[in-house]
C-alpha positions as CSV (number, residue, x, y, z in Angstrom):
1,M,-28.9,162.8,102.3
2,K,-31.1,159.9,101.4
3,Q,-30.0,157.5,98.7
4,T,-32.0,156.6,95.8
5,I,-32.9,153.3,94.5
6,L,-34.7,152.7,91.2
7,V,-36.8,149.5,91.4
8,V,-37.5,147.8,87.7
9,E,-40.2,145.6,88.1
10,D,-43.2,145.0,86.0
11,D,-45.4,143.4,88.5
12,Q,-47.2,146.3,90.2
13,M,-47.8,144.4,93.4
14,I,-44.1,143.1,93.8
15,R,-43.1,146.7,92.7
16,G,-45.3,148.5,95.5
17,L,-44.1,145.9,98.1
18,I,-40.4,146.6,97.5
19,R,-41.1,150.2,97.5
20,M,-43.0,150.2,100.6
21,H,-40.0,148.3,102.5
22,L,-37.4,150.5,101.2
23,E,-39.2,153.6,102.3
24,K,-39.4,152.0,105.8
25,H,-35.9,151.9,105.7
26,D,-35.6,155.6,104.6
27,Y,-34.4,155.2,101.1
28,D,-35.6,157.4,98.1
29,V,-37.5,155.3,95.6
30,V,-38.3,155.6,91.8
31,E,-40.2,153.1,89.9
32,A,-40.1,151.5,86.4
33,S,-42.2,149.0,84.8
34,D,-40.2,148.3,81.8
35,G,-36.5,148.6,80.4
36,E,-37.5,151.9,78.3
37,E,-38.9,153.5,81.4
38,A,-36.1,152.4,83.3
39,Q,-33.7,154.1,81.2
40,H,-35.4,157.4,81.5
41,A,-35.7,157.1,85.2
42,Y,-31.8,156.3,85.2
43,I,-30.9,159.2,83.4
44,Q,-33.2,161.5,85.4
45,Y,-32.5,160.4,88.9
46,D,-29.0,158.9,88.6
47,P,-29.9,156.1,91.5
48,C,-27.4,154.7,93.6
49,L,-28.8,151.1,93.4
50,I,-31.0,149.5,90.9
51,I,-33.4,146.5,91.8
52,L,-33.7,144.8,88.5
53,D,-36.4,142.0,87.4
54,L,-34.7,140.2,84.5
55,M,-38.4,139.4,82.9
56,L,-39.3,142.7,81.4
57,P,-41.5,144.1,78.4
58,N,-40.0,145.9,75.6
59,M,-36.5,145.5,76.9
60,S,-35.2,142.6,78.9
61,G,-33.5,142.9,82.3
62,E,-30.3,141.5,80.8
63,A,-30.2,144.3,78.0
64,F,-31.0,147.2,80.2
65,C,-28.1,145.9,82.6
66,E,-25.7,145.9,79.5
67,W,-27.0,149.5,78.7
68,V,-26.2,150.7,82.3
69,Q,-22.8,149.3,82.2
70,S,-22.2,151.1,79.1
71,R,-22.8,154.4,80.6
72,Q,-19.5,156.4,80.9
73,Q,-20.2,157.9,84.5
74,N,-21.7,154.6,85.7
75,E,-21.2,154.0,89.5
76,T,-24.7,152.5,89.9
77,S,-25.0,149.3,91.5
78,I,-27.5,146.3,90.4
79,I,-29.1,143.6,92.3
80,M,-30.9,141.4,89.9
81,L,-34.1,139.7,90.7
82,S,-35.1,136.4,88.7
83,A,-37.0,133.2,89.1
84,K,-34.0,131.6,87.7
85,S,-32.1,129.7,90.5
86,R,-29.7,127.6,88.9
87,V,-26.0,128.6,89.7
88,D,-25.3,129.2,85.8
89,D,-27.9,131.8,85.8
90,K,-26.4,133.6,88.6
91,I,-22.9,133.2,87.4
92,A,-24.1,134.7,84.3
93,G,-26.0,137.7,86.1
94,L,-23.1,138.6,87.8
95,K,-20.7,138.2,84.9
96,M,-22.9,140.6,83.3
97,G,-22.2,143.5,85.9
98,A,-24.7,142.8,88.6
99,D,-23.6,143.2,92.2
100,D,-25.8,140.8,93.7
101,Y,-28.5,138.4,92.6
102,L,-31.5,137.3,94.3
103,T,-33.9,134.5,93.4
104,K,-37.7,135.0,93.7
105,P,-39.7,134.3,95.6
106,F,-37.8,136.1,98.3
107,E,-38.9,137.7,101.8
108,P,-38.6,141.6,101.9
109,D,-36.4,141.5,104.9
110,E,-33.9,139.2,102.8
111,L,-34.1,142.0,100.1
112,I,-33.4,144.8,102.5
113,A,-30.4,142.8,103.9
114,H,-29.0,142.3,100.2
115,V,-29.4,146.2,99.6
116,E,-27.8,147.1,102.6
117,A,-24.8,144.9,102.2
118,V,-24.3,146.0,98.6
119,L,-24.7,149.8,99.7
120,R,-21.9,149.0,102.2
121,R,-19.7,148.0,99.6
122,T,-20.4,150.7,97.1
123,G,-22.0,153.5,99.1
124,H,-19.2,155.8,99.1
125,H,-20.1,156.5,95.3
126,C,-23.6,157.7,96.6
127,Q,-22.6,160.8,98.2
128,K,-24.6,163.1,96.0
129,I,-27.8,165.3,95.7
130,V,-30.1,164.8,93.0
131,H,-32.8,167.4,91.8
132,N,-34.4,167.8,88.5
133,G,-31.9,165.7,86.5
134,L,-29.2,167.5,87.9
135,C,-26.7,165.9,90.0
136,I,-23.8,167.0,92.4
137,K,-21.3,164.7,94.0
138,P,-19.7,167.0,96.7
139,R,-16.9,164.3,97.7
140,K,-15.8,163.9,94.0
141,G,-16.3,167.7,92.9
142,E,-18.5,166.4,90.1
143,V,-21.6,167.7,88.7
144,L,-23.6,165.7,86.1
145,L,-26.8,167.0,84.0
146,Y,-28.7,164.1,82.7
147,N,-25.6,162.0,83.4
148,Q,-23.3,164.2,81.3
149,A,-20.2,166.1,83.2
150,I,-20.4,169.8,83.4
151,Q,-17.5,171.9,84.2
152,L,-17.9,174.5,87.2
153,T,-15.4,176.8,88.7
154,K,-14.6,176.4,92.4
155,H,-17.1,179.3,93.4
156,E,-19.8,177.9,90.8
157,F,-19.4,174.6,92.4
158,N,-19.7,175.5,95.9
159,L,-22.7,178.2,95.2
160,L,-24.6,175.3,93.4
161,Y,-24.0,172.5,96.3
162,F,-25.3,175.2,98.9
163,L,-28.4,176.0,96.9
164,M,-28.9,172.0,96.3
165,Q,-28.4,171.5,99.7
166,H,-31.4,173.7,100.8
167,P,-34.0,173.2,97.9
168,D,-36.8,175.7,97.8
169,I,-35.3,177.9,100.1
170,V,-34.8,181.4,99.3
171,H,-31.3,182.8,100.1
172,N,-30.4,186.7,99.9
173,R,-26.9,187.9,98.1
174,E,-25.7,188.6,101.6
175,Q,-26.1,185.0,102.7
176,L,-24.7,183.5,99.7
177,I,-21.6,186.0,100.0
178,D,-21.0,184.6,103.4
179,Q,-21.2,181.1,102.0
180,L,-18.7,181.6,99.2
181,Y,-16.5,184.3,100.7
182,P,-16.3,183.3,104.6
183,H,-12.9,184.8,105.2
184,A,-12.7,187.7,102.5
185,E,-10.7,191.0,103.6
186,D,-12.3,193.0,100.9
187,T,-15.9,194.0,100.3
188,V,-17.6,191.4,98.2
189,L,-20.4,193.2,95.8
190,D,-23.9,191.8,95.6
191,R,-23.2,191.5,91.7
192,T,-20.5,189.2,92.2
193,I,-22.9,186.7,93.2
194,D,-25.3,187.7,90.3
195,A,-22.3,186.9,87.6
196,H,-21.9,183.5,89.4
197,I,-25.6,182.8,89.1
198,K,-25.6,183.9,85.4
199,K,-22.7,181.5,84.7
200,L,-24.1,178.7,86.8
201,R,-27.6,179.2,84.8
202,E,-25.5,179.2,81.2
203,K,-24.1,175.7,82.3
204,I,-27.3,173.9,83.7
205,E,-30.1,175.4,82.1
206,T,-31.7,174.6,79.0
207,N,-32.9,178.3,78.4
208,P,-30.9,180.4,80.9
209,S,-33.3,183.4,80.0
210,T,-36.3,181.4,81.5
211,P,-34.3,179.1,84.3
212,E,-36.1,176.3,85.8
213,R,-33.3,175.2,88.4
214,I,-31.9,178.3,89.9
215,L,-34.6,181.0,90.4
216,T,-34.7,184.6,91.1
217,V,-37.2,185.5,93.8
218,R,-37.7,189.4,93.2
219,G,-36.6,191.5,96.2
220,M,-35.4,188.5,98.2
221,G,-32.5,186.5,96.4
222,Y,-32.1,183.0,94.6
223,K,-33.3,179.4,95.2
224,F,-32.9,176.1,93.8
225,A,-36.2,174.5,92.6
226,S,-36.2,170.9,93.4
227,G,-38.6,169.7,90.5
């Protein structure tokens, strides 16, 4: 399960360099070139970590950091990037809510070391799967839709978790019954799965009658569309 990192940097060359090195270390990377774009990316992808340049157009890095800290479900770590190297600047960034502060210019290996160190401290929050604005956190039993908590029953949660673990793969009703009711003494009917799917769609789809996440594959079963 890869960890998602949001890189907020207006310099395209620096942003591309950071992305290349992060992907070499098996992270999923999302990019934003300004604070407003970063807000949309944060809501959609719910990253584990943000690498944040402070000098941004439209919205400063400091303002974006404060916005992230104000989110109710925020568990995201932040590494600030800045050309400001004074101790006072670093202290101000850390007091604002950053987990680390790295001055420019920096070596890519130095940034990777900072990323790994921060995630070692906070990475237990990052056990999650995110697809198409929907985030499931199996260890905490939480589901977020665009960062808003969704309440599911035990069977709904387990069904959604199984489908999201295997995106774009079709599972028939018998396979889903085996996942949800492995020790059932009585026969579990196919329509039980259909009922769980219907309830899930009511909770996670914008329009349950035309679902975009949990899709029916006629004559085969159901699958979770990754995007």
